Structures are given as structure tokens and as C-alpha cells.
C-alpha positions in Angstrom: -102.1 -91.4 167.5 -102.7 -94.3 164.7 -100.1 -95.7 163.4 -100.3 -96.6 159.5 -97.0 -99.0 159.4 -95.2 -100.4 161.3 -91.9 -100.9 160.4 -90.2 -103.6 163.1 -86.6 -104.1 160.4 -85.7 -101.0 161.3 -85.4 -98.0 162.8 -86.9 -94.5 162.6 -83.9 -92.8 161.5 -82.6 -95.2 159.9 -85.9 -95.8 158.1 -85.7 -91.9 157.1 -82.8 -91.8 155.3 -84.0 -95.0 153.5 -87.0 -93.1 152.3 -84.5 -90.3 151.2 -82.8 -92.4 149.1 -85.8 -94.4 147.2 -87.4 -90.5 147.1 -84.4 -89.5 144.7 -83.9 -93.5 143.2 -87.4 -92.7 142.2 -87.2 -89.5 140.8 -83.7 -89.8 139.2 -85.6 -92.9 137.6 -88.4 -90.4 136.4 -85.6 -88.0 134.9 -84.2 -91.0 133.1 -87.3 -92.1 131.8 -88.5 -89.1 130.3 -85.0 -88.6 128.7 -84.8 -92.3 127.4 -88.5 -91.5 126.3 -86.7 -88.9 124.4 -84.3 -90.8 123.5 -86.6 -93.4 122.0 -89.5 -90.5 120.2 -86.1 -88.7 117.9 -84.8 -92.1 117.2 -88.6 -93.0 116.0 -88.8 -90.1 114.0 -85.7 -90.2 112.7 -86.1 -93.6 111.9 -89.6 -94.0 110.1 -88.5 -90.2 107.5 -85.9 -92.1 106.6 -87.7 -95.0 106.1 -90.6 -92.8 104.0 -87.2 -91.8 102.4 -86.5 -94.6 101.0 -89.7 -95.7 100.1 -90.3 -92.7 98.5 -86.7 -93.1 96.2 -87.9 -97.1 95.6 -91.2 -95.7 94.5 -89.6 -93.6 91.3 -87.2 -96.2 90.7 -90.0 -98.7 90.5 -91.7 -96.3 88.2 -88.5 -95.3 86.6 -88.0 -99.2 85.4 -91.7 -99.3 84.7 -91.2 -96.2 81.7 -88.0 -98.1 81.1 -89.4 -100.8 80.1 -92.7 -98.8 78.9 -89.7 -97.2 76.1 -87.9 -100.3 75.0 -89.2 -98.8 71.5 -88.1 -95.3 72.0 -84.3 -97.1 72.5 -84.8 -98.8 69.1 -85.3 -95.1 67.6 -83.0 -93.2 69.3 -80.6 -95.6 68.3 -81.7 -95.4 64.8 -81.1 -91.8 65.0 -77.5 -91.6 66.7 -76.9 -94.0 63.8 -78.4 -91.9 61.5 -76.5 -89.1 63.5 -73.1 -90.6 62.8 -73.7 -91.5 58.7 -74.4 -87.8 58.1 -70.7 -87.0 59.8 -69.1 -89.4 57.5 -70.7 -88.1 54.9 -69.7 -84.3 55.3 -66.5 -85.6 56.3 -66.5 -87.2 52.8 -68.2 -85.0 50.9 -66.9 -82.9 48.2 -69.6 -80.2 49.1 -71.2 -80.7 45.7 -73.5 -78.2 46.0 -71.2 -75.7 45.4 -69.9 -77.3 42.4 -73.1 -77.6 40.8 -73.9 -73.7 41.6 -70.5 -72.9 39.5 -71.7 -75.2 36.7 -74.9 -74.1 36.6 -73.8 -70.6 36.8 -71.1 -71.3 33.7 -74.3 -73.2 31.9 -76.1 -69.7 32.2 -74.4 -67.8 31.4 -73.4 -69.5 27.7 -76.8 -70.9 26.8 -80.2 -71.0 28.0 -81.1 -73.7 26.4 -78.6 -76.0 27.9 -79.7 -77.9 30.7 -77.5 -80.8 33.5 -78.2 -83.0 32.9 -76.3 -85.2 35.7 -73.1 -84.4 37.7 -70.8 -86.5 40.2 -67.9 -85.1 41.6 -66.1 -86.7 44.4 -63.7 -85.4 46.8 -61.0 -85.2 45.5 -62.9 -82.8 43.6 -62.6 -85.2 39.7 -66.2 -84.8 38.4 -68.2 -86.3 35.1 -71.0 -84.0 34.1 -73.9 -84.8 31.5 -75.4 -80.9 29.8 -78.0 -81.3 27.4 -79.5 -79.1 24.1 -82.6 -79.0 22.1 -80.5 -77.4 19.5 -77.8 -77.7 17.3 -76.8 -74.5 17.0 -76.8 -73.3 20.9 -74.7 -76.5 21.6 -72.0 -75.5 19.2 -72.0 -71.7 21.2 -71.5 -73.8 24.4 -68.6 -75.8 22.5 -66.6 -72.0 22.1 -67.5 -70.8 25.6 -66.6 -73.9 27.1 -62.9 -73.1 25.3 -63.2 -69.6 27.4 -61.0 -68.8 29.5 -64.2 -67.9 31.8 -65.6 -71.2 31.6 -61.4 -73.4 32.1 -60.9 -71.0 35.1 -63.5 -72.8 37.6 -61.4 -76.4 36.5 -58.2 -77.7 36.9 -58.7 -79.8 34.0 -61.6 -80.5 31.5 -62.1 -82.8 28.5 -65.5 -83.6 26.4 -65.7 -87.8 27.0 -68.7 -87.7 24.4 -71.5 -86.7 22.0 -74.8 -88.4 21.8 -76.9 -87.1 18.6 -80.6 -88.5 20.0 -83.1 -89.3 17.6 -86.8 -87.8 17.0 -88.5 -88.2 20.3 -92.3 -89.9 19.8 -94.4 -87.8 18.5 -92.0 -85.1 17.9 -89.3 -84.6 15.1 -86.9 -82.6 17.6 -83.9 -83.7 18.3 -81.3 -83.5 22.0 -77.7 -83.1 21.8 -75.7 -84.8 25.1 -72.2 -83.2 26.0 -70.1 -85.6 28.5 -67.6 -84.0 30.2 -64.7 -85.5 32.2 -62.3 -83.1 34.6 -61.2 -81.9 38.5 -62.9 -78.8 39.6 -60.5 -75.8 40.7 -60.5 -75.8 44.6 -63.3 -73.3 45.2 -62.1 -69.3 46.9 -62.9 -69.1 50.3 -64.0 -65.7 49.9 
């Protein structure tokens, strides 16, 4: 028999025992290497995914910042719209509902005379008003004045008085006169139906 190795340091029984210990140690080291490799791969993939998520979020942030930079003009427009909206809310709060009073006055004028026209109307939020009605025919103006003294017309107002009568002369190129009646007063509150 030929010996491959000669072991001069230890005897055969001790050698077998050390060999078993080294085999177990090699097996333990291999298992530990596999476990550490699996843990390393898991952490590597986990960190890589988090890094990719971070990079994606960073790219989105840069895109949003770029969009914000490009949208400065839009921001100014939004601020302008916001200011106009607050002005509208303030106007609506202070508005006297002049449309409703215009309709009341316009209907009253139409009922009295076909030639009467509402030239101007001003109403404030306390319902104080002044308005001008024009006529092209003197008789129609007189019939309106009679109508203005009736309860149908006066029920629309808490108080009303004739402020001024203006007779506009001949218009260029024609022989007609225009008559303007100026009234001052206070509308009665609108009754909600």
C-alpha cells in the first residue's frame, strides 16, 4: 500500500477526529456562506428597489418643479381670477338686487304708456333710487304722471317724488321734443313669493 500523505505531527485517531471537525467546519462555513449570500442578495434587491423608488420620486419632483417654473404665468392668472372672484363676492354682498327693481319699474312704465322709456336707473343697497323716464309725446307724459299718482305705481315705493322735469328742444334734423321726468325715492322691499 502506498501512502499519499505522511502525517508526522499527530497519530491516526487524532487525525480522524480533526478531520471530522474540519469537515463540520467546512460544512458550517458553506451553509453560513449560503445564508449570508441570500441575506446579502435580499438586502441588495431591497436597497435597489428603494433607490429606484427614490430616483423615480426625484424625477417626478424635478418634473413638477419644471412645470411650476413654466406655469408662472398661469399662477398670475389664477391670482387674478381669485381677486376677481373676491370682488364678485363683495359686489354680491353689497348688491341691491337692482335687476329686480329694474323689472318692477320697467313693468310699471310699460303698463302706463308705450312711449315711455327708462333712460337711467340707480339703486343702492338701502333701496334708495333715482331714475329718469323719457317721453316723445307730451300727452303720454301727462298720462304717465296721472298713473304715477295711482296706488298701482306707488305700492312699489316707500317714498317717491318728482325731482325734475326737463324739456329737451328740437333735435337736429327734426321737430320733436323730448320730455324727461326725474324721480327720487326709495323702493319698497321685494316680497318673496
